[in-house]
N, C-alpha and C positions, 0 to 999 in steps of 0.2 A: 597613390594610383587606385582607381577604382576597382572594385571587385566585379566579375563578370555577372551579367544578368542572369537570374535564375528562373524568371517567368517564362511560361510557354504560352504563345499566342493561340487563340481560338481557331480552329480549323474552319476554312471557308468551305461552303458547299461545293461538290465536285462540278456541278452545273454552272458554277459561277466564279471560277478560279482564274487568277492571273499569275503566271509562273513566278515573276519576280516577288510576290507577295507570299508565296508558299514555301515556307522553310520550317516546318514543324518537325524537327528532326531529333533522332535520339541524342546528338550531340548536346542538346539543351538539357544537360543534367542538373538537377537541383542537389548540390553537395551538402553533406552532413554539416560542414563548418558553417555555411551560410545558414542553413536552417537553425543552428544552434545560436548564431547571432541574433537572428530574428526572435528566437524563443527568449534568450536572456533579456533582449530589449523590452519584450512583452511583460516579462516577469517584473523588471524594473518599474513598468508603468503600473502594473497591478499593485505592487508593494507600496509604491507611492500614494496610490488612490486609496488602498485599504487602510494604510497606516493612519491616514487622516480620520477614516470613518470606523476605525477599530474593529473591522469585520474580518480581518485576515489573520488566521492563526499562525503562530510561529512555526509549527510543524509542518504545515502546508508550504509555507514560504521556504522553510529549509528543503523540503522534498524538491520543490520546483528548481531551486537553485543548484541542488546536486545533479538533477537530470540534465539541466542546461550545461553544467560544468563538464559532465561526462562527454556531452557531445561536442563541446568546444575544444576539440584536439588540436593542439600545435601541429601544424603540417608546413613543409617547405615546398610542396609540391607546385609546379609551374607548368603552364602550356603556352604555346604560341601558334597562332593560325595563319597560313599562308594560302593564298588563293591563285587559281590558274584558270585559263582557258585553254582548250586543246591546241597544240601546235599543228597536229594533222594525224593522218593515219597511213601507215605503210608497213610493208612486211620486212622489217628489220628488227634486231634485237642485239644491241652493241655489248651485252654482256654474255649471252649464250652463243650468239653466232657472229663474232666480229669480223669475219672475212667474207660473208655471203649473205644472201638472204635467208630469212628465218623461217621457222615452221608455219607461223601463222601472222596475220595482220595484227598490228598493235596501235593504240592511240597513245601519243606522247604528250607530256607537259613539261614546261621549264625551260631550260636553256635551248635555243633554237639549233639543236644538232640531232638529226635522226638517222644518220648514216650509220651502217654497221660497224664501221673502223673508228668511231668516235672514241676519243681519248680524254683523260681528265683535263689535260691542257686545252683541248678543244672546248670543252665546257667552260673553262674560266675565260678563254678568249672569244666566246660566242658574243656576236654583236647585237643580239636580241634575246628576249626572255618572255615566255607567256605568263611567268608568275608576277607577283607584286612586291617581291623583296630583293633589292639590289644584290645583297650579299649572298643570296642563295642561287647559284647557277647550277643547281643539281637537276638531274633528268630522272622523270618517273614514268613509267609506261604499263599498261594492262592490255590484254586482248581486247580487240574492238568488239563492241556489242552490235549485234545484228537483230533486226526483225526479220523473220523467216516466215515465208508464206507456205502453209502445209500442203497445198496442192501443187505448187510449181517448184518448191525448193528455192525460190529466188530470195537472195539475202540482200537486204537493204540497210545500210549503215544508219544507226541511231545517233541523232545529234546529242552531244553532251551539253548540258546546260552550264555548268561549271564545276571545278574540282577544288578540293582543299587537302592540304597535309597539315596535320595537327603533331607537333612535337610536344611530348609529355615527358617530365622528368623531374627528379628531386633536386632541388638547386644545390649545387656544389658537389653532387655525388655521381654525376654522369660524365663519361668521357665523350669528347667530340669525335665524330667519325674521321678517321685519318684521310689524309689526301689520296684521292683515287679510290676510295672504298665503294664496294659493290655488293649488293645481296639480292636475292630473290626470295618470295615468300608466298604462301598460300596454296601451293600445289596439293593435289588430292584430298583437298578439304580438310586440312589439319585443324583441329578444333582450336588450338591456341591462336590461330590467326583471327579468330572471331569474325570471319567474313559472313556477310549478310546483307540483305537488301530490305529497306523499310519502305512500305507502300503508304504514302501520304494521301488521305482523302480518296479512297478507292472508288471506282465507278465502273460500271458494267462495259466490258470490252465492245467496241463498235466497229471492228474490223470486219471484212467480207466473211472471213473465216477465222474464228478465234480458238480452233482446236489448238491444243498443246499436250504434248506428252511428258513434260518434265516442268514442274514448278518447284523444284528444289531451291532455286534461286530467283528465277524471274516469274513473278506472279501471273496468274491467267487473268486477273482483272486489270483494268486500266488504273492508273494512278495519277493524281494531280502532279506529284513529285514522286519518283523512285530514287531513294539514296542508297548506294552501295558503299560498304566500308570494309575495311580490313586493317590488321595490325602486323607490323613487321617485328622480328625478333628483337630483343633488348639486351642479349648477352653475346660478348665477343671473346674469341680466344686470345686477344691481346697481341696477335703476331701478323696474321694474314689479312690483307685487304681484299682477298678473293679466295676461292678454293675451286677445285675441280668441277664440283657440281653446283658451285656458287651458292651453297647453303651451309656446308658443314663448318665453316668458320664462325657461324653465329648459331645461336640457340635461343629458344624461348625459355623463360624462367621456370623454375620448378614448381611454382604456385599456380601454373595454368594459363599463363599469358597475361600478366598485369605489369604496368609499367615500373612498379617498384618491388616486383617479385625478386625472390632470392636466385641468383645465377648459380648453374651447376659448376662444380670444380673445374670441368673441362673448358668452360667459358666464363672466366671469373670477372670480366671487365663490363661494367653496366653501361649500356648506350642509352640515348634518349629513345623512347618509343615514337615510331612514326605511325600514325593512323592515317590511312589514304581513304578519302572519299571522293567518289564522283556521283554526279547528279543528272537524272534525266527528267525533264519537265515540257510537257507531260509525257507519260509513259502510256503506250496504246494498249498494252496487255496482249494476250494471245502468245504465240510461240515466239520466242527469243532465245538467243544463244550467244556465248562468246566466240570469237574468231576460231578457236580451237576445237569448236564443236562440243564443248563441255559447259557445265553450269558451275564450275569452279572459279571463283574469282581469284586469281593470282596476280602478283605485280612485282615490278623490277625497280630497284633504286640504284642509281649511279650518283655518288656524292660529288656535288660541284661547290661544296663549301671550301673555304681556306680553314683549315683545322684550328688555327690559333683564333680567328675571328668567331668561329661557332663556340669554341671552348669559353671564351669570354661571356658569351650570351648564357651559357649553361651554368656558369659560376655565379653570375651578378644578377640575372633576372629572376624575380619572385613575384608571382601574382596569385598565389593561392588558388591555383586551378588545376585540380587533379583529374581533369577529364578533358575531352575534346569539346572545349567551350568555343562558341562562335565569337566571343567578345574578349578574347585574351590574346596579346599580340606581342608582348615585349617590344613595343613600339618605340620606347626609349633607348633601345639597345640596337636596333636594326633600321635600315633605311627603306620604309614603304614607299613604293611609287605612286600609290594611290592615298597618300596621307592628305588629310589627318584622318586617323581611325575614329569611327563613330559607333557607339553602342546600337546594335540593331541594324547595322548597316547591310546585311545580307539582303534586305528588300530591294536594294539597287547595285548589288555587287558586280554584276555583269556589265552594266552601264560604265562603271568604274574601271572595269578591266579591259574593255574594248579598245581605248586608245592606247593601251601599253603593248598591244600586240605586234609582232614582228610585221614591218612594213617595207617591202612587200612579204606576203606571207611565205612560209617555207615552201619551196616547189618540190614536192615528192617525185615528180617526173624526171628529175635529175638523178633520181636513185633507181627507180624502176618504173616502167609505164603499163605494168599489168593491171588488168581490171578488178577493182576490189569492191565495187558498189553495184547494187541492182543486178546481180549475176546469180545464176543457179549453181554455179561452180566456183567457189572459193579458191584462189591459189593456196596450195599447202605443199609441206615438205621442206625441210632445212636444206640450205644450199642447192635448191632447184630454181629454175627461172633465171632470168638475166638481171644481174647487177650492173648498172651503168658505172663505169670508173669514175672516181672523183676527179674534179679537176685539179692539177698540180698546185700545191701550196709550199710555203716555205716550211723547211723542217722544224719540228719542235721537240722539246725534250720529253721523253716519256715519263708517265708517273711511276713511281717506285712500286716494286713487287711485293713489298711488305711494309708495315708500319714502322716508323722510326723508333 
């Protein structure tokens, strides 16, 4: 299997960009192992050339080989990238508020289920998925992003270009999420979540009013592409698939939030790290905010994997990609709906995802009819407003309350 690409394309000028070709992202990380391979290959060529011409000293050769060998660290780290278009936006949260409308509007990705009472069985039995992997029926969501007019306070939903989840782990050392596993992360700007937004090819904001009083997450400038990212915890207590605050059953590692960091004694079980990215292209600049009125990027995860299937991937896939790589997929272990996977395919990923979307799209007016776009007053408050009852369905078996 080929190693992920490590080259970073040149950035297009902001006056002549086309969103599908703007993907110059921090996920394109050049890894030490790949650099060391290149270095050792270069050394081999130099040694061969200079041994013929007798101009290369043995001490220089030895030094170069030692440096290259130090960099050539044996790793078993693996990553896989899965992509999504948004399912839709609605004021629900199946983890925090499973019986009523939630505190603020969320944007959802994955299995085509957005009602508050959604269960693990609902995810597995969903008849559609906005993602590109058959086996991954998980649901992911974050507060909806709004462009806010400083003078009128009118909130307009921002279109999401596409989103990705990157699972990163050490092959054979991570445990799959148990059936029905849930967690939330990123609240209050916790540093281990590494939440941030990368502005690609910035340009001057061209809105009527570009004033903004908060640039801690959303930049004042326009961007050819704005990429938001954050990481979920990687340590689990090994018992509970959820907790009262939906966070205490998991923890970040004690090394500051890295996929292979040591877990605390209270949460000894290592999980794969999920890095959750969404992208806005173009991003207009000026005042923006999440639906909860904050600039903290938090997100929710409701696993829709079958634990045994995911465990097989975690134990057997290895592609030496210890970062969020755009070109690592474990495609020989999973069923990609947009196969075959191609290096550098992000240039046309949206075109590949569009035919995979639920048809017809998820109708959020069967959940609530409240106005959530182009309004000066966003609906807020948990368990406020009218939740339209779900249509009767045949009973299903509830997910277990704890891991087996």
